ZAVEX-676795 format. One record per atom (N, C-alpha, C): residue in one letter; x, y, z. Coordinates in steps of 0.1 Angstrom, whole numbers, plus 5000, padded with zeros to 4 digits. Layout:
AXYZ/...
//
This chain:
X022276441631/X023476531632/X024676461637/X025776471629/X026976401633/X027576461646/X027976381656/X028576431668/X029876501665/X030076611672/X031276691670/X032476631679/X033576601672/X034676541679/X035876651679/X036476661690/X037676751691/X038976671691/X039876721684/X041176651684/X041876671698/X042276561704/X042876571717/X044276641716/X044376741725/X045576821725/X046776731731/X047876721723/X048976641729/X049576701741/X049876611751/X050476671763/X051876711761/X052376801770/X053676851768/X054576811780/X054176701787/X054976651798/X056276601793/X057376641799/X058676591795/X059276501805/X059976401801/X060676311809/X062176341810/X062576461806/X063976491805/X064476581815/X063676601826/X064076681837/X065376631844/X065976721853/X067176681860/X066876581870/X067876501875/X067676401885/X067176451898/X067676571902/X067276621915/X065776651915/X065276721904/X063776751904/X062976621903/X063476521896/X062776391895/X062676331909/X063776331917/X063776271930/X062776341939/X062676471938/X061776551946/X060376571940/X060176511928/X058876511921/X058476661919/X059376741914/X059076871911/X059276891896/X058476991890/X058577021876/X059877091873/X060677041864/X061977091860/X061877171847/X062477291847/X062377371835/X063477331825/X064277231829/X065377171820/X066377271815/X066577381822/X067677471818/X068977411819/X069877441810/X071277381811/X072277491813/X073277471821/X073677351827/X072977321840/X072277411845/X071677391858/X070277451858/X069277371862/X067877421861/X067677521872/X066577601870/X066277711879/X066177661894/X065477551896/X065277501910/X066577471917/X067477401910/X068777361915/X069677481917/X069577581907/X070377701908/X069977781921/X068677791923/X068177871934/X068577811948/X068677681948/X068977611961/X070477571962/X071277611952/X072677581953/X072977431952/X072077351945/X072277211944/X072977171931/X073677051931/X074177001919/X073076961910/X073176981897/X072176961888/X072676861877/X072076741876/X072576651866/X071476591858/X071676571846/X070676511837/X071076371832/X070176281831/X070376151826/X070876151812/X072076101809/X072576091795/X071975971788/X071476001776/X070875891768/X071575881755/X071675751751/X072275731737/X071275761727/X071475851718/X070575881707/X070175761699/X068975741696/X068475621688/X069075631674/X069575511670/X070075501656/X071475541655/X072175601665/X073475641664/X074475531666/X075475521659/X076575421660/X077875491660/X078875411665/X080275461664/X080675451650/X081175561645/X081675561631/X083075511630/X083475441620/X084875391619/X085875501618/X086975491625/X087975591624/X089275521620/X089975591611/X091275541606/X092275541617/X093075441619/X094175441629/X095175551626/X095675601637/X096675711636/X097975661643/X099075691636/X100375641641/X100675721654/X101075651665/X101475721677/X102775801674/X102975901683/X104075991680/X105275961689/X105275861697/X106375841706/X106875701705/X108175681706/X108675541706/X108075451717/X107675521728/X107075441739/X105575401736/X104975461725/X103675431722/X103575391707/X104375291703/X104475261689/X103275191683/X102375141692/X101275061686/X100275151679/X099775101668/X098775181661/X097575211670/X097175331670/X096075371679/X094975441673/X093775391674/X092575461669/X091475401678/X090175431675/X089075381683/X088975231682/X089575171671/X089475031670/X090374961681/X091275031687/X092074971698/X091575001712/X090375071713/X089775091725/X088774991728/X088674941741/X087574851744/X086274921745/X085174841745/X083874891746/X083674981759/X084374941770/X084275021782/X084975151780/X086175151773/X086875281770/X086175371761/X085475311751/X084675391741/X083575461748/X082975391758/X081875461766/X082375571774/X083575561780/X084175661788/X084575781778/X085075751767/X085475851757/X084175931753/X083175861751/X081875931747/X081476021759/X081575971771/X081176051783/X081976181784/X083276161781/X084176281781/X083676381770/X083476331758/X083076421747/X081776491749/X080776421754/X079476471755/X079176541769/X079976511779/X079676561792/X080876631799/X081876551802/X083076601810/X083676731803/X083876721790/X084476841784/X083576961783/X082276951787/X081377061787/X081177111801/X081577041812/X081377091825/X082677131832/X083777161824/X084977211828/X085277351823/X085077371810/X085477501804/X084777621810/X085577731810/X085077861815/X084577951804/X085277941792/X084878021781/X085077941768/X084778001757/X084877931744/X086277881741/X087277951744/X088677901742/X088877771750/X088477771762/X088577651770/X087877531764/X086677561759/X085777461753/X086477401741/X087077481733/X087877431721/X088977341725/X089677381735/X090877301740/X090377161745/X089377161753/X088877041760/X088076951751/X087277011742/X086376921735/X086876891721/X087876971716/X088376941702/X089876911703/X090677011709/X092077001708/X092676881715/X092276861728/X092876741735/X092476611730/X091176591727/X090776461721/X091476421708/X091676521699/X092276501687/X093776461689/X094476531698/X095776491701/X095876351707/X094776311714/X094776181721/X094776061711/X094276091698/X094275991688/X095675961683/X096676041687/X098076021683/X098875971695/X098275981707/X099075951719/X098175871729/X098575751731/X097875661741/X098075721755/X099175791757/X099375851770/X098275951773/X097976041764/X096976141765/X095576081766/X095375981758/X094075911758/X093775851772/X094875791778/X094675741791/X094275841801/X094775961800/X094376071809/X092976121807/X092576121794/X091176161791/X090176051797/X090575921796/X089675821801/X089675821816/X090775851822/X090775861837/X089975971842/X089976081836/X089176201840/X087676171837/X087376111826/X085976071823/X085475971834/X086275881838/X085775781848/X085475841861/X086375941865/X086076011878/X084876101877/X084676161865/X083476251863/X082276161864/X082276051857/X081075961857/X080875911872/X081875881879/X081775841893/X081075951901/X081476081899/X080876191906/X079476201903/X079076181890/X077676191887/X076876081894/X077375971896/X076675861903/X076475891918/X077575931925/X077475951939/X076776081943/X076476171933/X075776291935/X074276281935/X073776161931/X072376131931/X071876131945/X070576161946/X069876171959/X069976031966/X069775931959/X069875791965/X070975721959/X071875671968/X073075591964/X072975451970/X072475351963/X072375221969/X073675141966/X073575011970/X074674921968/X075174911954/X074174901945/X074574891931/X075375021926/X074875141931/X075575261927/X076975261933/X077175211946/X078475201952/X079375111944/X078875001940/X079774911932/X080174981919/X079275051912/X079575121900/X080675231902/X080475301913/X081375411916/X082775351919/X082875241927/X084075181930/X084775131918/X084075071909/X084575021896/X085175131888/X084475241887/X084975361879/X086275411885/X086375421899/X087575471905/X088775381902/X088475251902/X089575161899/X090075171885/X089075191875/X089475211861/X090275341860/X089775451867/X090475581867/X091875571872/X092075501883/X093475481888/X094375401879/X093775301873/X094575221863/X094975301851/X094075381845/X094475461834/X095375571838/X095275631849/X096175741854/X097575681856/X097675571862/X098975511865/X099675481851/X098875421842/X099475391829/X099975521822/X099175631823/X099575751817/X100875811823/X100975801836/X102175841843/X103375761838/X103175631837/X104375541832/X104775581818/X103775601809/X104075641795/X104675781794/X104275871803/X104776001803/X106276001806/X106675921816/X108075921819/X108875871807/X108375781799/X109075731787/X109075831776/X107975901775/X107776001764/X108776121767/X108976161779/X109776281782/X111276241780/X111676121782/X113076081780/X113476071766/X112476071757/X112776061742/X111776151735/X111776281738/X110776371733/X111076421719/X110176401710/X110276451696/X109476581695/X109776661686/X109076791685/X107676771681/X107376661674/X105976641670/X105076591682/X105776561693/X105076511705/X104876621715/X105376741713/X105376851722/X103876881727/X102976881717/X101576921720/X100976811729/X101076681726/X100476581734/X101076571748/X102376591749/X103076581762/X102676701771/X102576821765/X102176941773/X100676931776/X099876881767/X098476881770/X098076781781/X098976681783/X098676581794/X098776641808/X099576751809/X099776811823/X098476861829/X097776951822/X096577001828/X095476901830/X095476801821/X094476691823/X094776611835/X096076591838/X096476521851/X096076601863/X096276741862/X095876821873/X094376811876/X093576821865/X092076801867/X091776671873/X092476561868/X092176431874/X092576421889/X093676471892/X094176471906/X093176531916/X092776651912/X091776731920/X090476651920/X089976611908/X088676541908/X088676411916/X089776341915/X089876211922/X089776231937/X090476331942/X090476371956/X089076421961/X088476501952/X087176561956/X086176451956/X086176351947/X085176251947/X085376151959/X086576121962/X086776041974/X086276111987/X086476241988/X085976311999/X084376311999/X083776331988/X082376331987/X081876191991/X082476091986/X082075951989/X082275922004/X083275962010/X083575942024/X082476012032/X081976122027/X080976202035/X079576132034/X079276052024/X077876002023/X077875852025/X079075782025/X079175642027/X080175602037/X079775582050/X080675552060/X081475422058/X080975332050/X081575212047/X082575212035/X083075332032/X083975342021/X085175242022/X085475172012/X086675082013/X087975152017/X088775082024/X090075152029/X090875212018/X090875142006/X091675191995/X091175311989/X089975361992/X089375471986/X089175591996/X089775582008/X089775692017/X090575802011/X090175932013/X090976042007/X092376042013/X093276062004/X094776062008/X095176192014/X096376202018/X096876322025/X097176432014/X098076522017/X098176642009/X099076631997/X099176511991/X099976501979/X099476581968/X098076601968/X097476671957/X097976811956/X098376871967/X098877011967/X100077031958/X101076941959/X102176961951/X101976911937/X101076811935/X100876751922/X100176841913/X099376941918/X098677021909/X099577131903/X100777131907/X101777221900/X102277171886/X101777051883/X102276981870/X102077071858/X100977131856/X100777221844/X101677341844/X101777401856/X102677511857/X104177481854/X104577361860/X105977321857/X106177281842/X105177221836/X105377181822/X105377301813/X104577401816/X104477521808/X105877601809/X106277621821/X107477701823/X108777621819/X108677491820/X109777401816/X109977411801/X108977411793/X109077421779/X109377561774/X108977661782/X109277801779/X110777821781/X111377761791/X112777791794/X113777691786/X113277571782/X114177481775/X114377521761/X115677511757/X115977531743/X115577411735/X115077431723/X114577321714/X115777251708/X116077131711/X117077051705/X116576921700/X115276911699/X114676781695/X114676771680/X114676641675/X114676621660/X113476681654/X113576701641/X112376751634/X111376641633/X110076681631/X108976581630/X109276491619/X108776361620/X109076261610/X108076281598/X107076371599/X106176401588/X106076551587/X105476591576/X105376741574/X103976781578/X103276711587/X101976751592/X102176851603/X101476971601/X101577071611/X100777041623/X101077091635/X100277061647/X098777081646/X098377181639/X096977211638/X096177141628/X096877071619/X096177001608/X095176891612/X095576831624/X094676721628/X093376771634/X093176901637/X091976951642/X091177011631/X090376931624/X089576971613/X088276911613/X087276951605/X085976891605/X085876741602/X086976681597/X086976541594/X087876461604/X088276531615/X089176461624/X088376361632/X089076261638/X088476151646/X087376201656/X087676301663/X086776341673/X085476391668/X085476461656/X084276511650/X083476391645/X084076281641/X083376161636/X082776091648/X083376091660/X082876021671/X081676081677/X081576211677/X080376281683/X079076241676/X077976221683/X076776181677/X076076301670/X076576421673/X076076541666/X077176641666/X077076751658/X078076851658/X078376901672/X079576941674/X079976991687/X079177111690/X078577111702/X077777231706/X078577321715/X078177441715/X078977541723/X078177571736/X077477471742/X076777481754/X077677421765/X077977491775/X078877441785/X078577511798/X079177461809/X078877511822/X080077591828/X079977721827/X081177801831/X081177821846/X081677711853/X081677721868/X082777811873/X082477921878/X083478021883/X084077981896/X083277931905/X083877891918/X082777861928/X082177971934/X081277941945/X079877901940/X079177821948/X077777801946/X077077931949/X075777941945/X075078071948/X074978101962/X074578011971/X074578041986/X075978081991/X076978021986/X078378061991/X078678201986/X078378231974/X078678361968/X077778471975/X076578441978/X075678541983/X075778561998/X076078452006/X076078452020/X077478452026/X078378362021/X079678342028/X080678432023/X080678462010/X081778552005/X081678692011/X080578752013/X080578882020/X081078882034/X080878772041/X081478752054/X082978752054/X083578682044/X084978672042/X085578812039/X084878882030/X085379012026/X085379112037/X084379102046/X084279192058/X085279162068/X085779042069/X086679002080/X088078982076/X088378982063/X089678942058/X090779032062/X090579162061/X091679252064/X092279242078/X091279222088/X091779202102/X092479072103/X091978962096/X092678832097/X094078842091/X094178912080/X095478922073/X096479002082/X095979102089/X096879182098/X097379092109/X096579012115/X096978922125/X097978822120/X097778762108/X098678672102/X099978732100/X099978852094/X101278922092/X102078942104/X101378982115/X102079012128/X102678882133/X101978772132/X102578642137/X103778602129/X103678632116/X104778602107/X106078682111/X105878812114/X106978902117/X107578852130/X106778802140/X107378752152/X108278632150/X107778542141/X108578422138/X109878462131/X109778562122/X110978602115/X111978672124/X111478742134/X112378802144/X113078702152/X112378592155/X112978482163/X113978402155/X113678372143/X114578292134/X114778352121/X115478462120/X115578542107/X116278462096/X117178362099/X117878292088/X117278152086/X116178122092/X115577992091/X115077972076/X115477882068/X114977872055/X113477842054/X112977772064/X111577742064/X110777872066/X111277962075/X110578092077/X110678172064/X111878172057/X111978242045/X110978202034/X110878072032/X109978022022/X108478052026/X108178042039/X106878082044/X106478222041/X107478312042/X107278452039/X106978472024/X107578402016/X107278402001/X105878361999/X105478252006/X104078202005/X103078302010/X103478372021/X102578482026/X102378592016/X103378632010/X103278732000/X102378691988/X102578561984/X101678511973/X100278501978/X099978461990/X098678451995/X097978591996/X098778692000/X098178832001/X097778881987/X098678851977/X098378901964/X097078831958/X096978701960/X095878631955/X094578671962/X094678691975/X093478731983/X092978871978/X093978961976/X093579091971/X092779081958/X093278991949/X092578971936/X091178921938/X090978821947/X089678761950/X088678861956/X089178931966/X088179031972/X087979151964/X088979191956/X088679301947/X087579261937/X087579141932/X086479101923/X085179081930/X085179061943/X083979041951/X083379171956/X083979281954/X083379411959/X082179441952/X082079401939/X080779421932/X080379281927/X079379221934/X078979081931/X078479071917/X077879171911/X077379161898/X078579141888/X079679211891/X080879191882/X081379041882/X081278981894/X081778841895/X080778741888/X079578791884/X078678701878/X078578731863/X079478811858/X079478841843/X079678711835/X078978701824/X079178581816/X080578571810/X081078451809/X082478441804/X082578491789/X083778531786/X084078571773/X085478531769/X085778541757/X087178501753/X088078621751/X087678731758/X088378861756/X089678871764/X090178761770/X091278771779/X092578801770/X093578861777/X094778891769/X095578771766/X096278771754/X097078661750/X098478671756/X099078561760/X100478571766/X101478621755/X102578671760/X103578711751/X104178591743/X104578611731/X105078501722/X106378451729/X106478321729/X107678261736/X108878281727/X110078281733/X111278291725/X111378191713/X111778231702/X111778131690/X112578011692/X113578011701/X114477901702/X113877801713/X112877841720/X112277761731/X111377651726/X111277541733/X110377431729/X108977481728/X108577581737/X107177621737/X106777691724/X107777741717/X107477811704/X106977711693/X107277581696/X106877481686/X105477411690/X104877461701/X103577411706/X102477491699/X101377431696/X100277491689/X099777611697/X099477721691/X099077851698/X097877831707/X096877751703/X095677731711/X096077661725/X097077571724/X097477501736/X098377591745/X099277661739/X100077761746/X099177861754/X098177911747/X097178001754/X096377941765/X095977821763/X095277751773/X096077731785/X097277681784/X098177661795/X098477791802/X098677901795/X098878031801/X097778071810/X096478041805/X095378081813/X095177991826/X095277861824/X095077781836/X096177791846/X097377831842/X098477851852/X098577991857/X097678081852/X097678221855/X098978291850/X099578241840/X100678311834/X100178431827/X098878431823/X098178551818/X096978561826/X096478681830/X095378701839/X094078641832/X093278581841/X091978531837/X090978561848/X089678551845/X088678591855/X088278491866/X088178361863/X087578271873/X088278271886/X087478261897/X087978251910/X088878121911/X088378011904/X089077891906/X090477891902/X090877971892/X092177981887/X092978081896/X092378191900/X093078281908/X093478221921/X092578141927/X092778081941/X093777971940/X093677881930/X094577771929/X095977811924/X096077931919/X097377981915/X098377991926/X097878001939/X098678001951/X099777891950/X099377771946/X100277651946/X101377671936/X101077751925/X102077771915/X103077881919/X102677971928/X103478091931/X104378071944/X104177961951/X104977951963/X106077851960/X107177861969/X108377771966/X107977631969/X108577541961/X108377401963/X108677351977/X109677421983/X110077391997/X108977412007/X108177522004/X107077552013/X105977442012/X105677392000/X104677291999/X105077162006/X106377132005/X106977012012/X106777032027/X107077152032/X106977182046/X105577172051/X104577222043/X103177212046/X102777062048/X103176982038/X102776842038/X103276772051/X104576792054/X105076732066/X104476792078/X104176922078/X103676982090/X102276932093/X101476922083/X100076872085/X100076722090/X101076642085/X101176512090/X101576512105/X102476602108/X102876612122/X101776652132/X100776712126/X099576752135/X098876632141/X099076512134/X098376392138/X099276302146/X100476352150/X101276272159/X101576342172/X102276282181/X102376332194/X103276452195/X104076482185/X104976602185/X104376722179/X103076712175/X102476822168/X102476952175/X102076952188/X101977072196/X103277142197/X104277072200/X105677132202/X106077192188/X105877122177/X106277172164/X105577302160/X104377312165/X103577432161/X104177562166/X104977552177/X105577682182/X106877712174/X107277622165/X108477652157/X108077692143/X108977682133/X108677742120/X107477672113/X107277552116/X106177482109/X104777542112/X104677602124/X103377662127/X102977772118/X103977852113/X103677962104/X103277902090/X103877802086/X103477732073/X102077682074/X101677622084/X100277572086/X099377692087/X099677792094/X098877912096/X098477972082/X099477992074/X099278052060/X098477952052/X098777822052/X098077732044/X096577722048/X096277732061/X094877722066/X094177852061/X094777962061/X094178082055/X093878072041/X094778002033/X094477982019/X093277882017/X093177782026/X092077692025/X090777762027/X090777872034/X089477942036/X089077992022/X089978032014/X089678082000/X089177961992/X089777841994/X089377721987/X087977681990/X087477722001/X085977702004/X085077771994/X085577871987/X084777941977/X084677861964/X085377751963/X085377671951/X084377551952/X083477561961/X082577451963/X081577431952/X081477521942/X080677501930/X081377441919/X082677411920/X083377351909/X083477201912/X082877121903/X082676981906/X083976901909/X085076941902/X086276861904/X087176921916/X086577021923/X087277061936/X086277051947/X085077091946/X083977061955/X084377081970/X084376971977/X084576971991/X086076971996/X086976981988/X088376971992/X088777082003/X088277202000/X088677302010/X088077272024/X086777232025/X086177202037/X086777082044/X087076982036/X087676862041/X089076892048/X089976952040/X091276972045/X091377072057/X090577182055/X090577282066/X089877222079/X088877142077/X088177082088/X089076992096/X089976912089/X090876822096/X091876902104/X092377022099/X093377102106/X092677162118/X091477222116/X090777292127/X090477192138/X089977072134/X089676972145/X090876942153/X091976912147/X093176872155/X093676982163/X093777102157/X094177222165/X093277252177/X091977232174/X090977252185/X091177162196/X091477032193/X091676942204/X093076962212/X094077012204/X095377022211/X095677172215/X094677262212/X094877392217/X095277492207/X094377582203/X094677682193/X095677782199/X095677792212/X096577882219/X098077862215/X098377742210/X099777712206/X100077792193/X099077822186/X099277892173/X099178042174/X098278092183/X098178232185/X097678252199/X097678382203/X097478412217/X095978382222/X095078392212/X093678362216/X093178252206/X091978202209/X091378092201/X090478142190/X090478272188/X089578332177/X090378332164/X090678212160/X091578192148/X090578212136/X090978292126/X090078322115/X089778202107/X090678112103/X090377992096/X089277912103/X089477892116/X088477812124/X087077882124/X087078012126/X085778082126/X085078072113/X085878092102/X085178092089/X084777952085/X085577852089/X085077712087/X083777682094/X083677722106/X082477692114/X081277762108/X081477892103/X080377962097/X079977892084/X080977852076/X080677792063/X079877662065/X080277582075/X079577452078/X078077482082/X077877582090/X076477612095/X075677662083/X076277742074/X075477792062/X075177672053/X076077582052/X075777462044/X074677382050/X074677362063/X073577292069/X072177362067/X072177492067/X070977572065/X070477552051/X071377552041/X070977542027/X070477402025/X071077292031/X070577162029/X069177142035/X068977202047/X067677192054/X066577252046/X066977372040/X065977442032/X065577372019/X066577282014/X066277212002/X065477082004/X065277042016/X064576922019/X063076942015/X062376832010/X060976842007/X060176892019/X059276982017/X058377032028/X058977142036/X060177182033/X060877292040/X060277422037/
//
């Protein structure tokens, strides 16, 4: 009798789990953008990117640059191998971990890259953002050795180089702006904002895990605060400026370049997927544990802040710094109301993103903005809060757009003064109110710890202020030391420590 043989059942073990689960030797369910284990523990979730077998870069026809400052023929054939890899990273990863909804995804994954094939200025911004994103992926790994540090440092150097080159070209582009360049010039502003925040956030993260961070990579001061107004200023500038630019040198409409045969679609190894990571703001522990504490204590804190502001105004009613600080206070109150109104029902703040947001009013026909592609106008209106949108990250960062530029300058100088010998004396003058309001806003920025390009900025900046004021006496800022920003910062740090301890193996 012939022996009976059974066909061996093929195993279903996957090697495609996230890096966090691999490090902890746990089974990963491979959910995207964040697996169940990482989501439950509030951890960053990253997957190893692999080059699909048999895929090659397809040839792309060169596209004429649209500005006199970028007259060289530009296509993928003018990009180095290093830049091509960064562009690929942007298309397959970076552009999918920034969008909040489908309209954002279209702008970041199709609109911006296609414009970049006409503008080296915009391409440089895309490459800079991709380099920082790749750096963040590296330093977010569980183990960061010397090789990883070298890779991260090299990526930051590349990012800085591409960003500086984009800034230089932008100055030239603006001085001789043609109508056919409106889209590329305007699109560059939000990409620079993303880069500025991401660069600062990555440096903060690096400084936290690597004490031997090179001096040139130490997080900078508060320049990022005023620089993130770039998109807001560009949008409003083109809205108010009358179009006097010459007609395009070709009859190609702004939207014709975005088609199934466009360069970006040829570069992708597969059709563009509509899978992305709609990061609203808080990590799950921050949303579940920290946000309710803020909501419960905010009204009392705001009342105290308003009383201190009124005292300052009574002492110096005509002081321009006090006047600008009061405008900032009103902006902060309005934004905080929006944030805590959304948090009254946690389930509502967890709703899946949709593209059902209102469209901004049509710009005046004579304005430069009227000649900008509709998808780009709508994107800028959303990210600058010119039209209401849902994400915490946009509501909270809109504070910088709504306050006077003079206030931001005052805040930057005031925070710098905190670290010199005159800080205590200055805190009893008008600068103290500016810092007080700014620190309250930074408490809200703590809620954005789940956004990879903002991450630890709130904790870093607020921690520096709280530490210095704690050493020099919070009594100089208010009558008692129960300062809300300091209290919330300490609670936030303790919650973070608890979450990290619970995530350790064997916990």
